[in-house]
N, C-alpha and C positions, 0 to 999 in steps of 0.2 A: 285319185285312185279309188278311194272308198266309194264315191258316187258311181263310178264305172262298175265296180263289183256289185253294188246294191242294185243298179239298173239291170245288170245281166241276170242276177238271181231273180228279180221281179219278173223279167221277161220270160224266163224258163218256167217259173211258177204259173204265170198266167197262161202260157201256151199249153202246159200240162192240164190245166183246168178247163181248157176250151174257150177261154175268154178271147184270146188272140186267134186270128184266122189260121187255119191249118187243118191237117187231116186228123180226124178223130175216128177211132174204130171201136165198136162195141158199145153196149149200153143203150143203144137206141133201137129204132125200128129196123127191120130187115132190109129196107131200101133207103137210098139217100134222101134226106129231107131237104126242102128248098132252103137256101141260105138267105136269111134276112138279118139285118142288124137291129137289135132291140135293146132298150135299156133294161137291165135286170138288177134286182137287189138280192143280196144273200142274207140268210139268217144264220146265226151261230148254230153249230150242230148240237143236237140233243145229246144229253148224257146217256150212257149205256146202262145206268143203274135203274132198277125198279123203284118207283116212287109211289106214294099215295097222295101226292099233290094233284090238284085238279089240272087237266090239260089246258093249253093256251086258249082254245075255243071251247065254249061250253055246250054248243049244240052240234050234234052229230048229223051229217048229211046222209049217212047210210050206216046200217048196223047189221051184224050177223052173229048168231050164237052157234056154237058147235061143241060136240064132245071131241076132245083132243087127246092124243097120246103121242109120246115121243121120248126117247131116251129113258124108258122105264117110268115116265111120269104120266099120270092119267088124270083128267079132270074135265071141267066144262069152262069154256071161255067165251067172252063177248068181244068183238072187234067193233069199235066206233070210228068211222072215217070222219076226221075233223076238218080236213081240207084237201082239195084237189085243185091246185091253182096253176094256171098257165102263166109263165113268165118268159116272154120272148120265145126262144126255141126249146125251152125246158118246161117240164110239168113237175110240180112238187106235191108229193102225197104225204100227208100227216095223219096218223091214226093212234089210237090207244087200244091196248089189249088188256082186258081185266079178267082175272081168274074168278069164276063164279063158284066153283066147287073143285075140290081136289088140288092137284098141282099142275101147273102149266109150264112146259119146257119152252121158253122163248130163247134160251141159251143157244141152241143150234136147231131149233124147230122151224125156223123161217129161212134158213140158209140152204145152200145147194148141196151140202154134204155134212157128214158128222163133224168135220173140223172147221166148218164155216160158221163162225159166230157173228153173223150179220143177218140182215133181212134181204139178202141178194136174190133169193128165189121168188120174191114177190114180183108179179108182172102185171102189166096192163094189157087188156085185149080190146082192140077196136073192132067191134062186130060189123061196122059199115064197110070198112076197107079190108076186113079179114087179116088183121095184122097184130102181132104180139110185140110189145115194147118191154124190154128188160131194163133192169136198174142200170143207170149210167156208171161208167168206170172213169177213174182219174188218169188213165193212161192206156197204152196199147200192149205193154209187155206182160209177161207172166206174173209180175208183182203188182199189176194194176189192181186197185181196190175199188169196191163199190162206193158210190156217193150215197151213203145210207147209214142208218144206225148200226152200231155194234151192239151185240147182245150177250157178250161173255158174262157168265155167272147169273143170268136172269132165269131163276126158277120161281115163278110166282105162286104164292100161297093164296088161299081164298081171300078175296077182297083187295088184293094188291093189283096195281095198274102200272103198266109201262107205256110211255109215250114214245113213238117211233116215227122215223121219216125215211123217205127214199126219193131220189130225183131220177126222172126219165126224160128221154127226148119227147118233145110235144108232138101229138098227132096233128094232122091238118086242122086249120082254123074252123072248118065246117063241122068238125066232130065236137059235139057239146056234151055227150055222155059216153062213158067208157065202163068196161067191166074190170074188176080188180080180182086177180087170182092170188090167193095166199095159201101156202102149204098148211096143213092141219085144219084150216078154217073153211076153205072152199072158195066159191066165187060170189062176189057181191056184184049184182048187175045194175046197169043203167045209173051209175054214179055220176052226178052232174059235175062238169068242169067249170070253174069260175075264172 
């Protein structure tokens, strides 16, 4: 009986994450992606707290500085793209945001609204196919959450860094560079996909 319940729970969890075949809505490109089976690995989610520890990778593949403001906070920030990795039908984006001056509101500054304390408003833009990719969701209902970092309580002071991630549907295999659009920061162009 316990094994049956455990298997049922595992099947529901895997179906909700998109590991098992089935219909997934939202979080991807605006058109249906070709379905291929590929082996993927998952990394543990990053914590939502601001840290001063160095990011997992030390070399940025793209960077951008910007004057930022949001939620009454004003400052200057630098975003370093640490990785943009294709894994089967998904693309994982990892980056660090560092406050260079003043205060940087990561708390809700990268979300889709004032009560969205995630990085769900970050998107990828494929200039070759004129297509936008939004952050993946873990379901299809109103309560579906983004497959991305939570940012609640992150108000960075000068010198503080927060390491963040988001998962997207992968663009076609022939797309080797993509643009990354981030609220407050702007667009980072021609970021290489590995």
